[in-house]
C-alpha positions in Angstrom: -14.6 4.0 -31.0 -18.2 5.0 -30.8 -18.4 6.0 -27.4 -21.7 6.9 -25.3 -21.6 6.6 -21.9 -17.7 6.9 -19.6 -17.5 6.0 -15.9 -14.4 8.3 -15.3 -12.2 7.9 -11.9 -12.5 11.0 -10.7 -10.3 12.6 -8.0 -10.7 16.4 -8.5 -7.4 16.6 -9.1 -5.4 18.0 -12.1 -5.4 15.1 -14.3 -9.1 14.0 -14.0 -10.2 17.2 -14.1 -9.1 17.9 -17.6 -9.7 14.4 -19.0 -13.7 15.1 -17.9 -13.4 17.9 -20.0 -11.5 16.3 -22.8 -13.7 13.5 -23.2 -16.5 14.8 -23.4 -14.9 17.3 -26.2 -13.1 14.2 -28.4 -15.6 11.8 -28.2 -18.9 13.8 -27.6 -20.6 11.4 -24.5 -21.7 11.6 -21.7 -19.4 11.0 -18.5 -20.4 10.1 -14.9 -17.6 11.1 -12.6 -16.6 8.4 -9.8 -15.0 9.3 -6.7 -14.2 6.7 -4.3 -14.0 7.6 -0.7 -11.0 6.0 0.8 -10.2 8.0 3.4 -8.8 11.1 1.7 -10.7 13.4 4.0 -10.6 17.5 2.9 -9.8 16.3 -0.9 -13.3 15.2 -1.4 -14.7 18.4 -0.4 -16.7 19.9 -3.4 -15.8 17.2 -5.6 -19.4 16.3 -7.1 -20.0 20.2 -7.8 -17.2 20.6 -9.5 -17.7 17.5 -11.6 -21.0 18.4 -12.6 -19.9 22.1 -13.2 -17.0 20.8 -15.5 -19.5 18.5 -17.5 -20.2 15.4 -15.9 -23.7 14.3 -16.2 -23.7 12.7 -12.7 -21.2 12.6 -10.0 -21.2 9.4 -7.3 -19.0 9.4 -4.6 -18.8 6.0 -2.8 -17.7 5.1 1.0 -15.5 2.5 0.1 -13.3 3.0 3.7 -14.1 0.1 5.5 -13.8 -2.1 2.2 -10.3 -0.4 1.8 -9.1 -1.3 5.3 -10.8 -4.7 5.6 -10.2 -6.5 2.8 -7.3 -4.7 0.7 -5.7 -3.3 3.4 -5.7 -5.7 6.0 -4.7 -8.8 3.4 -2.1 -7.4 2.4 -0.8 -6.2 5.7 -1.2 -10.3 6.8 1.6 -10.8 4.4 3.9 -8.1 5.7 3.9 -6.7 2.0 6.1 -4.4 0.9 7.8 -3.5 -2.0 11.7 -2.6 -2.6 11.8 -3.1 1.4 10.1 0.3 2.0 7.5 1.3 0.0 4.0 -0.4 1.8 2.2 -0.3 -1.5 -0.9 2.5 -0.5 -1.3 3.6 -4.1 -1.2 -0.2 -5.4 -3.6 -1.4 -3.3 -6.2 1.1 -3.8 -6.4 0.8 -7.4 -8.2 -2.8 -7.5 -10.6 -1.5 -5.2 -11.6 1.4 -7.3 -11.4 -0.3 -10.8 -14.0 -3.1 -9.1 -16.5 -0.5 -8.2 -15.9 1.5 -11.3 -16.6 -1.8 -13.4 -20.2 -2.0 -11.0 -21.3 1.3 -11.6 -20.7 1.5 -15.6 -22.8 -1.8 -15.0 -25.4 0.2 -13.1 -25.2 3.5 -15.4 -25.1 1.7 -18.6 -22.0 2.8 -19.5 -19.6 0.9 -22.4 -16.4 2.4 -21.6 -14.2 3.4 -18.3 -11.5 6.0 -18.5 -8.6 6.9 -15.8 -5.8 9.4 -15.2 -2.5 7.3 -15.0 0.2 8.3 -17.9 1.8 6.0 -20.3 4.7 6.4 -18.0 3.2 4.8 -15.0 2.2 2.1 -12.9 -1.6 2.8 -12.6 -2.2 2.4 -16.4 -1.2 -1.4 -16.2 -3.2 -1.6 -12.5 -6.7 -0.6 -13.4 -6.6 -2.1 -16.7 -5.3 -5.6 -15.5 -8.7 -4.7 -13.1 -10.8 -4.3 -16.0 -9.4 -7.4 -17.6 -10.7 -9.9 -15.2 -13.9 -8.0 -13.9 -15.5 -7.1 -17.4 -13.2 -7.9 -20.4 -15.5 -6.2 -22.8 -15.1 -3.0 -21.6 -13.8 -0.1 -23.6 -10.6 1.8 -21.9 -10.3 5.3 -22.8 -6.4 6.3 -21.5 -6.6 9.9 -22.4 -2.5 10.2 -21.3 -2.0 7.6 -24.6 -4.2 9.4 -26.6 -4.2 13.1 -26.8 -1.5 15.1 -27.6 -0.6 17.5 -24.3 3.0 16.1 -23.3 3.5 17.7 -19.4 1.3 19.0 -16.3 2.7 22.1 -17.7 0.0 21.7 -21.1 -2.4 20.2 -18.4 -2.2 23.4 -16.4 -2.9 25.6 -19.7 -6.0 23.6 -20.5 -7.3 24.2 -18.0 -6.9 27.6 -17.3 -8.3 28.3 -21.2 -11.6 26.2 -20.0 -11.7 27.5 -16.5 -11.6 24.8 -14.7 -10.0 25.3 -11.4 -7.2 22.7 -10.3 -4.8 22.2 -6.9 -1.8 21.9 -8.9 0.4 25.2 -9.6 3.8 25.9 -11.4 5.3 27.0 -8.3 3.8 23.8 -6.4 3.9 21.1 -9.4 4.2 17.9 -7.9 1.6 14.7 -8.2 0.2 13.4 -4.8 -2.5 10.4 -4.3 -3.6 10.0 -0.6 -6.0 7.4 1.0 -6.2 6.8 4.6 -3.4 4.3 3.9 -0.6 6.8 3.1 0.0 9.6 0.8 2.1 9.9 -2.3 4.2 12.6 -3.9 6.3 12.5 -7.2 6.8 14.2 -10.0 7.8 18.1 -10.5 10.2 19.3 -7.7 10.6 15.7 -6.5 12.4 14.6 -10.0 16.0 15.3 -8.4 16.9 12.4 -6.3 19.7 14.8 -4.5 16.9 17.5 -3.4 15.6 17.3 0.1 11.6 17.5 0.0 9.8 20.4 1.1 9.4 20.0 4.9 5.8 21.8 4.1 5.1 19.1 1.7 4.0 16.8 4.1 0.2 16.7 5.7 0.1 13.4 7.6 2.8 13.5 10.0 4.7 16.1 11.9 8.0 16.8 11.3 10.3 14.2 13.7 12.3 17.1 15.0 9.1 18.8 15.7 7.4 15.9 17.0 6.7 15.6 20.8 9.9 15.4 23.1 7.8 12.6 25.6 7.6 9.1 24.0 4.2 7.4 23.6 3.4 3.9 24.4 0.8 1.9 23.1 -1.0 -1.7 22.6 -2.0 -3.0 19.5 -4.0 -6.5 19.7 -3.9 -9.0 16.9 -6.3 -12.0 15.7 -5.5 -14.1 13.0 -3.3 -11.7 12.3 -5.1 -8.5 12.0 -4.9 -5.7 14.3 -8.1 -5.3 16.2 -7.9 -3.3 19.1 -5.6 -0.1 20.4 -4.6 0.3 23.8 -7.5 -2.6 24.6 -10.3 -0.7 22.5 -11.9 -2.7 20.1 -12.6 -1.1 16.6 -13.2 -1.4 12.6 -10.4 -1.7 10.7 -10.9 1.7 9.1 -11.6 3.2 12.5 -8.5 1.3 13.6 -6.1 2.5 10.9 -7.0 6.1 11.2 -6.5 6.1 14.6 -2.8 4.8 14.1 -3.0 7.3 11.8 -2.8 10.4 14.4 -1.1 8.3 16.9 1.9 7.9 14.5 1.5 11.4 12.4 1.7 13.2 15.7 5.1 11.7 16.6 6.1 11.7 12.9 6.2 8.3 12.1 6.1 6.5 8.7 7.7 9.2 6.1 9.8 7.0 3.3 11.8 8.7 0.3 12.7 6.0 -2.4 13.9 5.7 -5.9 12.0 2.7 -6.9 11.8 0.4 -10.1 8.4 1.1 -12.1 6.6 -1.8 -14.0 7.4 -0.3 -17.3 10.9 -0.2 -16.8 12.2 3.1 -15.4 13.2 4.6 -12.0 11.1 6.9 -10.2 11.3 8.8 -7.5 8.8 8.5 -4.4 8.2 10.2 -1.0 5.3 8.4 1.1 4.2 9.3 4.4 2.5 6.3 6.0 2.2 6.2 9.7 -0.4 3.9 10.5 0.9 1.3 8.1 4.2 1.6 9.7 3.0 1.3 13.2 0.7 -2.3 12.1 3.4 -3.4 10.1 6.2 -3.3 12.7 3.4 -4.4 15.5 2.5 -7.7 13.2 6.1 -8.8 13.0 6.4 -8.4 16.9 2.9 -10.9 17.1 4.5 -13.0 14.9 7.6 -13.6 16.1 6.2 -15.6 19.3 3.2 -17.0 17.7 4.8 -18.7 14.3 6.6 -21.7 13.2 9.7 -20.9 12.0 9.6 -23.1 9.2 6.0 -21.6 8.1 7.5 -18.2 8.8 10.7 -18.8 6.8 8.6 -19.9 3.5 6.2 -17.4 3.9 9.0 -14.6 3.6 10.5 -16.1 0.9 7.1 -15.4 -0.8 6.5 -11.8 0.2 9.0 -10.2 -2.3 6.9 -12.1 -4.8 3.1 -11.2 -3.0 4.4 -7.8 -3.0 5.0 -7.5 -6.4 1.9 -9.3 -7.7 -0.1 -6.0 -6.1 2.5 -3.5 -7.5 2.1 -4.4 -10.8 -1.5 -4.8 -10.9 -2.3 -8.7 -10.3 -4.2 -8.1 -7.5 -7.3 -10.2 -9.2 -4.9 -12.6 -11.0 -5.3 -16.5 -10.0 -2.0 -16.8 -8.8 -2.7 -13.6 -6.4 -5.6 -15.6 -4.6 -3.5 -18.7 -4.1 -0.8 -16.6 -2.5 -3.3 -15.0 -0.4 -4.9 -18.0 0.9 -0.9 -19.3 1.8 -0.7 -16.3 3.6 -3.7 -16.2 5.7 -3.3 -20.0 6.6 -0.2 -18.9 7.9 -1.9 -15.8 10.3 -4.0 -18.5 12.2 -1.8 -19.3 15.2 -1.1 -15.4 14.9 -3.1 -13.6 18.4 -1.5 -11.9 20.6 -0.6 -7.9 21.3 2.8 -5.6 21.0 3.6 -2.9 22.9 5.6 0.0 20.9 7.3 3.0 21.6 6.8 6.1 19.2 9.2 8.6 19.5 10.6 11.4 17.0 10.2 9.5 13.7 10.6 5.8 15.3 8.4 3.0 16.1 10.2 0.7 18.6 9.1 -2.6 20.1 9.7 -2.5 23.5 7.3 -6.0 24.2 5.4 -8.3 22.8 2.9 -11.4 24.7 0.4 -14.0 23.5 -1.1 -17.1 25.2 -0.5 -18.9 21.9 3.4 -17.5 22.4 5.7 -20.5 21.0 8.5 -18.8 23.2 9.3 -20.6 26.4 11.8 -19.5 28.8 12.3 -22.6 30.4 13.7 -23.8 27.1 15.7 -20.4 26.1 16.8 -19.4 29.3 20.4 -18.7 29.9 20.4 -19.6 33.4 20.1 -23.4 34.4 17.1 -25.4 33.8 16.0 -29.2 33.7 14.0 -29.6 30.3 17.4 -29.2 27.5 19.8 -31.3 27.4 22.8 -29.2 26.0 25.1 -32.6 25.1 22.1 -33.5 22.4 23.3 -30.7 20.6 26.7 -32.4 19.9 25.2 -35.1 17.2 22.7 -32.5 15.6 26.0 -30.0 15.0 27.7 -32.9 13.9 25.2 -34.4 11.2 24.1 -30.4 10.3 28.0 -30.5 9.1 28.9 -33.3 7.8 28.5 -32.0 4.0 30.6 -29.3 5.0 33.1 -31.8 6.4 32.9 -34.1 3.4 33.7 -31.5 0.9 36.8 -30.2 3.0 38.0 -33.4 3.3 37.8 -34.0 -0.8 39.5 -30.6 -1.4 42.4 -31.9 0.8 42.6 -34.9 -1.3 40.8 -37.4 0.8 39.8 -40.4 -1.1 38.5 -42.6 1.8 39.5 -46.3 2.3 
């Protein structure tokens, strides 16, 4: 390909640091390094200077924290999105947002190509490139891991040493990590043995549960239309609320997950995740839903959660089917107003109360004590009709032919 200018999704980590220099050497092009501030905190320190010193003609750092929390994380959490029962999709949700602004910057900078650091084995290559196709189908895409002759992260470390590029990964600590305000993920290197326990010193967002405070902490989270809006009655913006819950949850060791997941490309992969605030949000959300959402609406919504979550995981955020499902998920949240009370203690997050002015839970119907609003004998006909097909099947098996 003839390439004049590339916008690189640049994190300053091992892969994208090498890619920046490789793009210049391989294509003789200009590179604009784009870094999305999604709440990764100190990981952005010095990133502009590093990109420029490695050869970028421009480095752009965009503050996307509120957009990430309010327009990507919150919609997914309104739908209770979770992949294979454990993964809260922290990386998966971030990729379409990064791609969106990467395309915007390509337009602004007059770039004819975009590039990313995803490997040919992973899910991120699909998430980035499906987003590019949906947002600007004519853009050229450079995926270095599918082009160059380097085969491993050890090769990349050697390349970095040869070109004097400082990188945060060493042979003694070779796992890869990805961080934003929703989570941090770890994979590869010493984690490739699924029998090996992660190094306790690896974690950065959460305290080791055994070392967490000995006294539980009680918090309350208010919800409006399925979105968390306040913690302990203090209203906050989406990003501020998520970061606040990260701090509280992290202190108590909440949100660690170690799983072997099924990648889209066909292989299984071990991932270790820290998602303290997101874990609290999901549990609180389900508690408020439990008293405000109609049973059949909830069951129908729940039947779609796995498919919705796969769409995010597989990179279809900007697809027609995703737009359709999101509208359904949001419609189901119209009644979800209320407050959840939770107890955080040594890695645990337990619901200990829920209330709502729109609550469908009515004690005078549900009570085990005497009431005057429910006739128990009406259950006789209900159960007989509910079980009619079972009775007929049993009678047929016994040889009953009818009259």
